[in-house]
Every structure is written in C-alpha cells, then in structure tokens.
N, C-alpha and C positions, 0 to 999 in steps of 0.2 A: 504494500501500501503506500509507503512512504517515499518508494524506488518510483513507482507510477506518478504522485505529487511532485516528488523531486522533478520528474523526466516531464512532467504540467508544466510547472515552471519556469525552465528552462525554453523549452517550444514557446508559450507568450514572451519573454524576453528578445528571441532572438525576432519574433514575429514583429515586438516594438521597437529591437535596432533597426529591421530592416525598413518600418513606415521613415524612423529620423534617416536613415542615408540618403531618401532621398527627396527630404529639405531639401525648398527650392529659394538656393541660391547663388546667384550669378559670379564667374569667381570676376574681381576690379581690372580694371590692364591697370601698365603700369603710371598709363599714360592721364589719368584721371586724380591721381595723387596728386597733393598742392606740394612744389617744390620745397619746400619752408616750411620748420618744425613745429613751430608754433602753429604755424594756420593744417597740419597735421594732425595732431596731435587732438584739434577741435575737429576736424574732417570726421577720425576717426572714431566719433564717437557717435554709435546707431550701429557703425558698420559689425560686421560678421568676423569672426576668425574659426575657422575650420581644419580640422585636423582630421583626414583620411585614414584609419588605420585596417587592417585587412579585414576585421572584424564590424565594424560600427565608424560612423560616420560623428565623430564629437564633433562641438559647435557651439556656439558664446557666442548672443548676442553686447559687442564692447557697452560698458557704462562708465568708462573711468582709467583714464590716460595721463601721462607725464609727459610736458616736453622738458629735455635735455638739451638746451639748442649751443649752438656755434658761442665758446669761447664760456662754457657755462661754467663753474666751477666745481660743482656737483659732482657733475658728466663724466665719463667716465673718462670720453672721447680727451679730455683737457690733459689727462697725460702724455696726450700723444700716440703717435700707433705703434704699438707692437704688437705679438703675431695673436694674443689673447681679443685683442680689441678689432683685429680688423677687421671682423663684418662690420663692421661700423662705421666705417670710410668707406663700406660699397656704396652704390647707386645707392637712392633712395627704396624703401620696398623693399628689402633682404631683412631677417631676421640675424637677430646680436642675441645669442639667447648665454647667459651665464651663472656662475655657480657664486652661490651667498650666501651670508652667514653663517656658516658651515653645514648650511640646511636647507639652501631648496635653491628651484634654477627658477631664471626672471626672465622677460621676453621684451623687450624695446625692436623697433622699425625703427630702420638708416629711414634718415629724413632727408638729406641735403645731396647734392649732387657728390659722386664719386674723387672722393682724394677729401673727402670736408670732412671730418668723426661727428655726430652729432645722434639724437636717436629720439624714440619719444618708446616709452613702458604705458604696457596696458597693464591698467591695476587689474579689471576687473572684468568680469562679463556676468550676464544674463543668462544661465545655462538653456540652451534652445535643442541638443541634440545628444544623444549617450551617455542619457541623467544614467541612468543606469551604473554603465563603465565609472560615469565619472565619483558613485559617491561608492562604491567597490574603492577605487585607488584616494579615496580621502578617507573612507573607513567612520562616513556620515552620512543618515538620510538627509541631515535637515539641506534641503535648497537653496536657503540663503547662504548659506555657509560652504558649495563649493566649489566657490572658483571667486569669491569677496578680498583678494590681498592679490598683489601678484606672487607670493611666491604660494600660496593655496592655487591658483591656476594655473601656474605650470603642472602642479602633480593635477591635479581634476585633469587636468589633456590630454597629463605623458608629452610633456615639451621638455625636451632636455637636451642639450648638449649637441646631440646626434642629426639635429636637427639645427645647426650655427653657421648661418650664413646664406640659409635656404631663400631663393627668391622668389617671395610670397605671394608673387604676381602671372606664374609660366607652368602650371597646371603639374609645383609637388602638389607633395600630399599634403604642408601644413602650405594653407593657404585664407588672401581675405578677397573675402564675397560682401556684397549690396548690403542693404536693409531688409530686412524684413516687415519691419515695420520704422518709420518716418521716428528720430530720435524728440523728445521731448527739449524746453528749456536747458540749455550748456550752464550749468554753472562750473565758477573760477574761485579759485583759492591757492595758500601755498603749495607747497609739494611736502608730501611726508616722510618721515625718520631719513630727513638730509640733515646735515650740519653744515654747510656751507651755502652762501645764495640765499638763506631758505626763506629771506624775504621778497619776492620774486613770485609771480603768482601765476604759476607754471603749469597748477593740475588743473584740468576739464574734468566735468561730470556732468549727467544728465541727475536734472532737480529730481526728487520723488522717487527715486530706481529703488528699490530695496538694497538690489545689490551691488551697492556703490560702498567702497569701503572708507575706515577712519574713521574720526569721533564724530559725535553724530553735530556737533559744531563748525564743520568742515562739511557737513552733508546740506546744506539745509538752501 
C-alpha cells in the first residue's frame, strides 16, 4: 500500500513538473537588455530567470536586484580583472556566479560592454516553476522563503560555479526570459549587507511583493 502511494505521489509530481516545463516564457535577446548597470537592474524587475534541468524547468520572476556599477567600491569588479572575476568583465548578459560567506553561491548579470567590470545581483525571485524541486533543495515547503535572498535563490535554482560565464541570452540552460505579468511599482533603497558605498540607492524591488528580501523598512 505504501509503495503504491509513493508511486502515485511520484506520478503526480512528474505531471506537475511536466506542466511547469511548458511555462510560456520567451527568451530575452541581448539587444533588449540596457547597456547600463543601473538601467539593467531596473529592467530586470518582473523578468524571468530560468534554469532548464534534465527533468524539470526551474523558473522565478525577478522581484529584487542590486546594481554594482562602474567605479562602485562595493563591487567585486572594483579590484580589477582577475581570473575569478572574469565573467564580470564579459559583455552584458552573462552570468557571474561566485561563492561567498563560506556557505552559498550568488549570481550577477554582467551589465556593461566587454572589458568593463560591472554587474547586477539577482537578490530574489517569486517561484514560478519547479517549485517541488526548489522545496527539496531548500528543505522547506514555505513558498515565501524558497528564493528570498541571493543565497537562497541560488540554492533553490541549483545555480553554482558551473554556470559562471554562461551567456544568458544565447539558448543555454540558464537564461533570462520576458515577464509573465507586468511588474508593479518599483521601489529604490540602499543595498543590503555591504560596508562600502553604503549610501548609494542602487537596490531595486517590486513594491508590495512578499518575495522581496531584507528588513521590512526596506520593502515599503
């Protein structure tokens, strides 16, 4: 009896994943992306981040970003080009994935012309597809906590260093898609968890979204 129930649950989950895999999202073309870090950070609010895995499509609607533009002292690129930061200096629309705090990965989108280091950190998404997969990865069924914050996001969507340097507009397995519904009003605030250039208003988020991370005072 237990085996039959387990098999039934697996079939239901497979059917759910199959439906989610056909989530209608159009891939963004590179020409659609603004070639400017601050503009790209705002533009990505409401767009879709997709990771096509062998058995499931994992997708989330971007609700929060942070810009790290040219010359920003808080940016990884501020220290100049190094092998580990190479992806930040690729032309706009590439993934820059790095390991931080000794515990998690985070993902940026390169945001300027090739050779100029700058990026947009994807801080939070609203889960759209592959939710059961995300829940297993994160060890929780609480939807609001699956991808709220850049470390949780990367864990939930199985984003790690293997995806560093990927072109997000070229037909690969990790890609940027258009919006499944229009973005609401966009809020602006200081960034979270940095110690340099802390006063700059370079964080953007969808106002009223329960999937946005950070203190409540920064989510109004």
